[in-house]
N, C-alpha and C positions, 0 to 999 in steps of 0.2 A: 504494500500500500504506500503510495507516494506521500511524503510529508506535506502537510498543509502549510499555508503562508504563516498562520499563527504559530505553529510549532517551530518553523524555521526562525521566526522573529524571536521567540522565547529562547531558542538555543543560541542565537547570535547575541542577544542581550545578556544572557548568562555568561557567555565567554568574555564579553566586553568588560564586565565588572570584576573579573579576576585580577588580583593585584599583580603588577609587573614585577618580575624577578630581576633585580639590579645586579650587574656584574660586581665582583669583588673589587675593592679599591686597589688601584695600581699606583705605587709611589712614582714620583718623578724620576726619570732617567736622564733628563737634559735640562738645562736652565730654561727659564721662560723665554718665549719668542718675543719679538718686538711688539706685537699686538698686545700680548698679556702685560708686558712691562708698561706700555702706554696706558692701559686700563688701570693698572695698579697706581701709576703716577697720578692719574686723573681722579682716583677714588675720593680724595678729600674734597674735590670740587663737585663731583657728581652726587656724593652723599655727605654733604657738609654737616658737621656737628655743632655749628654755631648756634642754631636755633635751640638745640638741646641745652647748651651751656647757658644761653639767655634764660631759658625756662628754669634752670637750677637757680640762677641769680635772683630771678623774680620770686621764686618759692622761698628762698631764705629771707628776702626782704619782707615778704608778707608775714612769715612766721615771726620775725623780729617785731614788726609793727603790731601784730595781734597780741603778742606777749606783753609788749610795752603798754598797750591800751588796757589790757586786763589788769595789770598791776597798778596802773594809774587810777583806774576806777575803784579798786579796793582801797588805795591810799586816800582817795576822796571820801569814800564811805567811812573809813576809820576816823578821818578828821571831823566829819560831820557828826559821827557818833560821840566823839569827845566833846564837841561843843554842846550837844544836847544834854550830855551827862552833867555838864557844868550848870546849864540853865535849869535843869530839873532836879538838881540835887536836893532841893528843899521839898520837892513834891513826893509825898509818901506813896502815892498811887503808881508812881513810875517804877517799873520793874527793870532796873538796870542790869540785873543778872541775866535775864532773858535776852536783852539786847546784846550783851557781851557774848553770850553763847552763839547767837546768830552770826555775829561778826567773826567769831573764831571758826565757825563752820565754813563761812565764806572764804576765810583765809586759807583753810586747809584745801578747799577746792581750787583756789588760785594757785597754790603751790603744786598741786597735782597736775593741773593743766600746764603750768610753766615747765615742769619736768618733762611732760610729753612733748611740748614744743621744742625743748632743748634736744631731746632724743631725735625728733624729726629733723631738726637742723643738722645734727651730726650725720644722719643718713644722707641728706642732700649733699653735704660737703664731701662725704666719702664717694658718692656717685659722681660728683663733678671731678674729683681727683682721678677716678678711673677713666672718665671720658677724656680728660686732658692727657693722660698717659697714652690712651689709645691713639690720639693724634700723633704723639711722639713715636709710638711703635710703628705706625703706618709709614711715617717718614723714614724711619730706619729700614723698614722692610723694602721700601722703594729703592733706597740707596744700595742696599745689599743685593737686591735682584739685578739692578743695573750693573753693579760691579761684577757679579757672577757671570752675567751674559757677556760683558766685555772681556773677562778673563777666558771664557770658553772660546770666544772669537779669536783672540790672540793665540790661544793654544792650538786651535784648528789650523790657523795660518802657519804656525811654527812647525806643526807636524806634517804639513804638506811637503816640505823639503827636509828629509831626515839629515841630521848632522853626521859628521864622521864618526863620532862616538856612538851615536844611535845605530848607524850601520854596522859598526863593529860588534855592538851588543847583539844585534839581530843575527849576525853571522855566527856568533858564538852559541846563541840559543838554538840555531838550526844545526849546529855541528853535533854529530852523534856522540862525540867524546865529552861534550859538556855535561855538567851535573844537572839533573832535573831540578828546575826552579831556582838555581843558584844565581842566575843573572836576570831572571824575569822581573819585570816591573809590575808593582801592584796597580790594579786599575783605580782610577779616581773615584772617590766616593760620590754617589748620586746626590744631587741637591735636595735639600729639604723642601717640602711643599710650603708655600706661603702661609697657609692656614695653620700648619703645625708650628712653624716658626712664630707666628703671631700668638698662638695659644701658649707657647713656652714663655714668650715675653710677658704676657698678661699674668701668667701664673707666678713668674718671678717677681713682678711688681706687687702682686697681692701679698706674697709672702713677706716682702720687704716693708710694705705699707702696714701690715698687721703688727710689725715689731715696733712701730713708732709709738711714742707716748702720746697721751691725749693733748698735751701742750703743743707738741710738734705738729699734730694733725690740725688742730683747730684754733690755736692762739693767734695765728696770723690773719684770720678771717674777721673782718670788721663786724659782720652780722652776728658772729658768735660772742663778741666781746660783751654784748648787752646781757648775756646770761651770767 
């Protein structure tokens, strides 16, 4: 019995939804080509981090302003409470103890919110430091890739005409009386993938950053001084 159009459609749709099997990752065996080097060089422009750094700066400014306003409001309420306590000192119906408790509860809440704001500010400063180092790492990666490509080009040009010593080594290697592997040259190490190099740089930065004291991390930031 011939399959119907509906059965063929169901079979094709079922096949289409099967996940693709990706090939295993193959590490680099040659330096980046000029197109890849150009794309890596243009990465800071095509994917600029300026907007993200501006967002971090705006966030720390807002956190500092909110924290300052919060503490200023409590200071104003405490001063007002002190003036009322003086005016109503002779009023027996005035419950000064209850007003003191409300003011103390408000101060505890202000302190709790201030601590949260400080912690959030630290997180933003840490994130900004990582982004700033990411820019540095990308510049280093660009320079290293360009240097590796230039070195590979010079090496290929130099190897096109073997020197006298190279010819002598090659002849000795081909001689049946030569020892196996005694004069053989080790092959050059394959270049590291840019993603692997970048991950290594970021991991090294994170390890070094975590060893810094709180003073070294935050004291130089004007928005953190208010805390």
